[in-house]
C-alpha positions in Angstrom: -2.4 49.2 -1.7 -5.3 49.8 0.5 -7.2 46.0 0.2 -3.4 44.7 0.7 -2.9 46.3 3.8 -6.0 45.1 4.6 -5.9 41.2 3.7 -1.8 41.3 5.7 -3.2 42.4 8.8 -5.9 40.3 9.0 -4.7 37.4 7.4 -6.4 34.5 5.9 -9.0 33.4 8.2 -9.7 29.1 8.5 -13.1 28.3 6.8 -15.8 26.3 8.6 -15.6 22.5 9.9 -11.6 24.0 8.4 -8.7 23.2 11.0 -5.4 23.7 10.9 -4.8 20.1 13.3 -5.4 17.3 11.8 -8.2 15.8 14.1 -11.1 12.9 13.1 -10.8 9.8 11.2 -9.9 9.4 8.1 -9.3 5.8 6.2 -6.2 4.5 3.7 -6.2 1.8 1.4 -2.5 0.6 -0.5 -1.6 -2.3 -3.0 1.9 -2.9 -4.1 2.9 -5.5 -6.7 6.0 -7.2 -6.7 7.1 -8.8 -10.0 10.1 -11.0 -9.5 11.3 -14.1 -10.9 9.6 -16.2 -8.7 6.2 -14.9 -10.5 4.0 -11.6 -9.3 3.2 -11.1 -5.6 1.5 -8.7 -4.0 0.0 -7.0 -0.8 -3.7 -4.8 -0.1 -3.5 -2.7 3.0 -7.0 -1.0 4.3 -6.8 0.8 7.8 -8.1 4.0 9.4 -5.9 6.2 11.3 -7.5 8.5 14.7 -6.1 12.0 14.5 -6.9 13.0 18.0 -5.4 16.8 17.8 -3.7 17.2 19.9 -0.6 15.3 17.5 -2.1 11.6 18.5 -2.5 8.8 16.3 -3.7 5.5 16.9 -5.2 3.4 14.0 -5.8 -0.4 12.4 -4.4 -2.0 9.2 -5.4 -5.0 8.3 -3.5 -6.4 5.1 -3.5 -9.5 2.9 -1.1 -10.6 0.9 -0.4 -12.5 -1.7 1.0 -16.1 -0.2 0.9 -19.2 -2.3 1.3 -21.9 0.4 -1.6 -20.0 2.6 -4.2 -18.0 0.6 -6.9 -17.2 3.6 -3.3 -15.7 5.4 -4.6 -11.8 6.5 -2.9 -9.9 9.3 -4.2 -7.1 11.2 -2.1 -4.7 13.0 -2.1 -1.3 15.2 -1.1 1.3 14.8 0.2 3.9 18.6 2.5 6.8 17.8 2.7 10.5 19.3 
C-alpha cells in the first residue's frame, strides 16, 4: 500500500530525452493504390514534418502520382499550420 501511495504521489516522470510536446523533425512515407475500370492508379508521398513544441508545424512533401500521360510528373507541397 505504501509503494502504491508513493507512486501515485510522485507520479510517472518523463525519462531523459522524452517530452510531452511534439518537438523535432519526423519523416513519413505513404502509398495509395486505386483499382478501377481504367486500370491501376497509384501515388507515393515522401515528406518531412517539423514540430516546434509550441503547437506549430511546418513541412514539405514530394508527391509522385502515376500519370500515364506525363510519367515524369512530380508535385512538391509545403505545409504550415498552428
